[in-house]
C-alpha positions as CSV (number, residue, x, y, z in Angstrom):
1,M,-15.8,-14.8,75.7
2,R,-14.8,-16.7,72.6
3,V,-11.8,-15.6,70.5
4,F,-11.5,-16.6,66.8
5,G,-8.3,-17.3,65.0
6,V,-6.0,-14.5,64.0
7,C,-7.4,-12.5,61.0
8,A,-10.7,-14.5,61.1
9,V,-12.8,-13.6,58.1
10,I,-16.1,-12.0,58.9
11,G,-18.7,-11.2,56.3
12,V,-20.0,-7.6,56.7
13,L,-21.7,-6.1,53.8
14,G,-19.7,-4.5,51.0
15,L,-20.8,-3.3,47.6
16,I,-22.9,-6.1,46.1
17,A,-23.8,-7.2,42.6
18,V,-26.8,-9.3,43.4
19,K,-28.5,-11.8,41.1
20,S,-30.7,-13.1,43.9
21,V,-30.0,-12.1,47.5
22,A,-33.1,-13.3,49.2
23,Q,-32.5,-17.0,49.6
24,T,-33.2,-19.5,52.2
25,A,-30.9,-20.1,55.1
26,G,-28.0,-22.3,54.1
27,N,-28.1,-21.0,50.5
28,A,-26.1,-17.9,50.7
29,P,-26.1,-15.5,47.7
30,E,-23.3,-15.6,45.2
31,G,-20.1,-14.1,46.5
32,M,-21.2,-14.4,50.1
33,D,-20.0,-16.4,53.1
34,A,-22.3,-19.5,53.2
35,R,-22.1,-19.7,57.1
36,M,-23.0,-16.1,57.7
37,G,-24.9,-15.1,54.6
38,L,-22.9,-12.0,54.2
39,P,-20.4,-10.7,51.7
40,L,-16.7,-11.1,52.0
41,P,-14.1,-10.1,53.0
42,I,-13.2,-8.0,56.0
43,K,-10.7,-9.4,58.3
44,W,-10.4,-8.8,62.0
45,S,-7.3,-9.0,64.1
46,T,-7.1,-10.8,67.5
47,R,-7.3,-7.3,69.1
48,D,-10.5,-6.5,67.3
49,Q,-12.1,-9.8,68.5
50,I,-11.1,-9.2,72.1
51,T,-12.3,-5.6,72.2
52,A,-15.6,-6.3,70.4
53,P,-17.1,-9.5,72.0
54,L,-20.6,-8.4,71.0
55,M,-19.8,-8.1,67.3
56,S,-17.9,-11.4,67.5
57,A,-21.0,-13.1,69.0
58,I,-23.2,-11.7,66.3
59,V,-20.9,-12.7,63.5
60,D,-20.5,-16.2,65.0
61,G,-24.3,-16.5,65.0
62,D,-24.4,-16.9,68.8
63,T,-27.6,-14.9,69.4
64,I,-28.0,-16.1,73.0
65,L,-24.6,-14.7,73.9
66,A,-25.2,-11.5,71.9
67,V,-28.4,-10.8,73.8
68,K,-26.7,-11.6,77.1
69,L,-23.9,-9.2,76.3
70,I,-26.3,-6.4,75.3
71,S,-28.2,-6.9,78.5
72,E,-25.0,-6.7,80.5
73,G,-24.2,-3.3,79.1
74,A,-22.2,-3.9,75.9
75,D,-21.8,-0.7,73.8
76,V,-24.5,-1.2,71.2
77,N,-23.1,1.5,68.9
78,Q,-19.4,0.4,69.0
79,A,-18.2,0.7,65.4
80,M,-15.5,-1.5,64.0
81,R,-13.6,-1.4,60.8
82,G,-15.5,0.2,58.0
83,N,-17.8,1.8,60.6
84,Y,-19.8,-1.4,60.9
85,T,-22.0,-1.5,64.1
86,P,-23.6,-4.5,65.8
87,L,-27.0,-3.4,64.5
88,M,-25.7,-3.5,60.9
89,A,-24.2,-7.0,61.3
90,A,-27.3,-8.4,63.2
91,S,-29.6,-6.8,60.6
92,A,-27.8,-8.3,57.6
93,M,-27.8,-11.7,59.2
94,G,-31.5,-11.5,60.1
95,Q,-31.0,-11.9,63.8
96,T,-34.4,-10.5,64.9
97,S,-33.9,-11.2,68.6
98,V,-30.6,-9.4,68.7
99,V,-31.9,-6.5,66.6
100,H,-34.9,-6.2,69.0
101,R,-32.5,-6.0,72.0
102,L,-30.1,-3.6,70.3
103,L,-32.9,-1.2,69.4
104,F,-34.4,-1.4,72.9
105,K,-30.9,-0.5,74.3
106,G,-30.6,2.5,72.0
107,A,-28.8,1.3,68.9
108,D,-28.6,4.2,66.4
109,V,-30.5,3.4,63.2
110,T,-29.0,6.4,61.3
111,I,-25.3,5.3,61.4
112,T,-23.8,4.5,58.0
113,N,-20.8,2.4,57.2
114,H,-17.9,3.5,55.0
115,Q,-20.0,2.8,51.9
116,G,-23.0,4.9,53.2
117,K,-25.1,1.9,54.0
118,T,-27.5,1.8,56.9
119,A,-28.7,-1.2,58.9
120,L,-32.0,-1.0,56.9
121,M,-30.1,-1.3,53.6
122,L,-28.2,-4.4,54.9
123,A,-31.5,-6.0,56.0
124,S,-33.1,-5.1,52.7
125,V,-30.4,-6.5,50.4
126,N,-30.6,-9.7,52.3
127,G,-34.3,-9.9,52.3
128,R,-34.6,-9.9,56.2
129,V,-38.3,-9.1,56.4
130,G,-38.6,-9.4,60.2
131,V,-35.7,-7.1,60.7
132,I,-37.0,-4.6,58.2
133,E,-40.2,-4.4,60.1
134,Q,-38.4,-3.7,63.4
135,L,-36.2,-1.0,61.8
136,I,-39.2,0.7,60.2
137,K,-41.0,0.8,63.5
138,S,-37.8,2.3,65.0
139,K,-37.9,5.2,62.5
140,S,-35.0,4.1,60.4
141,P,-34.5,6.6,57.6
142,L,-36.0,5.2,54.4
143,D,-34.4,7.2,51.7
144,I,-30.8,7.6,52.6
145,R,-28.6,6.9,49.5
146,D,-25.3,5.0,49.8
147,S,-22.1,5.6,47.8
148,A,-23.8,3.9,44.8
149,G,-26.8,6.1,45.1
150,R,-29.0,3.2,46.1
151,T,-31.7,3.2,48.8
152,A,-33.1,0.5,50.9
153,I,-36.0,0.0,48.5
154,I,-33.6,-0.5,45.6
155,Y,-31.8,-3.1,47.7
156,A,-35.1,-4.8,48.5
157,V,-35.8,-5.0,44.8
158,M,-32.4,-6.5,44.3
159,S,-33.1,-9.1,46.9
160,R,-36.2,-10.2,44.8
161,N,-38.2,-10.1,48.0
162,L,-41.8,-8.9,47.3
163,Q,-42.6,-8.6,51.0
164,A,-39.6,-6.5,51.8
165,V,-40.5,-4.1,49.0
166,A,-44.1,-4.0,50.2
167,L,-43.0,-3.1,53.7
168,L,-40.9,-0.2,52.5
169,T,-43.5,1.1,50.1
170,D,-46.2,0.9,52.9
171,A,-43.8,2.9,55.1
172,G,-43.5,5.6,52.6
173,A,-40.2,5.0,50.9
174,D,-39.6,7.1,47.8
175,V,-40.1,4.7,44.8
176,N,-38.6,7.2,42.3
177,L,-35.2,8.0,43.7
178,Q,-32.4,7.1,41.2
179,D,-29.0,5.6,41.9
180,T,-25.8,6.9,40.4
181,E,-26.6,5.3,37.1
182,G,-30.0,6.9,37.1
183,K,-31.8,3.6,37.7
184,T,-35.0,3.6,39.7
185,P,-36.4,0.7,41.8
186,L,-38.9,0.2,38.9
187,M,-36.0,-0.1,36.4
188,W,-34.2,-2.6,38.6
189,A,-37.4,-4.7,38.9
190,V,-38.2,-4.6,35.1
191,S,-34.6,-5.3,34.1
192,S,-34.5,-8.3,36.5
193,G,-37.8,-9.8,35.3
194,L,-39.5,-9.2,38.6
195,D,-43.1,-8.6,37.3
196,Q,-44.9,-8.7,40.7
197,I,-42.5,-6.2,42.2
198,A,-42.7,-4.0,39.2
199,L,-46.5,-4.0,39.4
200,L,-46.3,-3.2,43.1
201,L,-44.1,-0.3,42.5
202,L,-46.3,1.0,39.7
203,S,-49.3,0.8,42.0
204,N,-47.3,2.9,44.5
205,R,-46.7,5.8,42.0
206,A,-43.5,4.7,40.5
207,D,-42.9,6.9,37.4
208,P,-42.2,4.8,34.3
209,R,-41.2,7.9,32.4
210,I,-38.0,8.6,34.3
211,R,-34.8,8.0,32.2
212,N,-31.5,6.8,33.4
213,K,-28.2,8.2,32.4
214,R,-28.3,6.2,29.2
215,G,-31.7,7.6,28.3
216,R,-33.5,4.3,29.0
217,T,-36.9,4.0,30.7
218,A,-38.6,1.1,32.5
219,L,-40.5,0.6,29.2
220,S,-37.3,0.2,27.2
221,Y,-36.2,-2.4,29.7
222,A,-39.4,-4.3,29.2
223,D,-39.1,-4.0,25.4
224,V,-35.6,-5.5,25.5
225,A,-36.8,-8.4,27.7
226,G,-39.7,-9.0,25.4
227,N,-42.0,-8.8,28.4
228,V,-45.3,-8.0,26.6
229,G,-47.5,-8.1,29.7
230,L,-45.4,-5.7,31.7
231,R,-44.8,-3.5,28.8
232,D,-48.5,-3.0,28.4
233,E,-48.9,-2.3,32.1
234,I,-46.2,0.4,31.8
235,R,-47.8,1.9,28.8
236,N,-51.2,2.1,30.5
237,M,-49.6,3.9,33.4
238,E,-47.8,6.3,31.2
239,K,-51.1,7.2,29.5
240,A,-52.8,7.6,32.8
241,M,-50.1,10.0,34.0
242,E,-50.2,12.2,30.8
243,P,-53.0,14.7,31.8
244,T,-51.6,15.7,35.2
245,G,-48.1,14.4,35.2
246,R,-48.9,12.4,38.3
247,A,-50.1,8.8,38.9
248,P,-53.8,8.5,39.4
């Protein structure tokens, strides 16, 4: 078993302000640990590292050791500081082989950390498509809100990963849930200039008429951005929804 230095920094997901989270390996998102691709900081003591060899292996990126420890009976739901579990760490880091083994051994997909985030949210905000697929198949709750009111699909939009968003919409994620600021996934997409994601959400019954706490709609975000094409698409959808109040 390997032991890191005292108070070794590990990157487990905190509240993120993301410009672009889904990036290639080696190019970690802004404000994240480049080695682990996860936000900073949470520090572990030597005691933590000794009592949680599975989490230590995951954080260190040693997937072979992690799978070995799981197979030997390591507690797959052992929560560490902030109520982070091995599944959360492996999901955020995109360790598909580890996630597969954790789920096979009964890792709980419903556990939330101290910010209300699930493993699915952590996979979504980091654009971990392979992990998202596994978690969906394992019946991970799609529409849980964290302390910021954000859901997995909002985080997938924030990751700028079209495939991640598509997986969640196909699985039935609610595209109209609002965060604590009243922003929907569609508003996040439009305000970030993510036209393809916005169109995907619109095609999955995202309601452009919803207003956030400032009274803004997806259309107003498109107007501010000067995005004529998307603005016209949103207006067309609004018109189509007028007779019944529902998307066609």
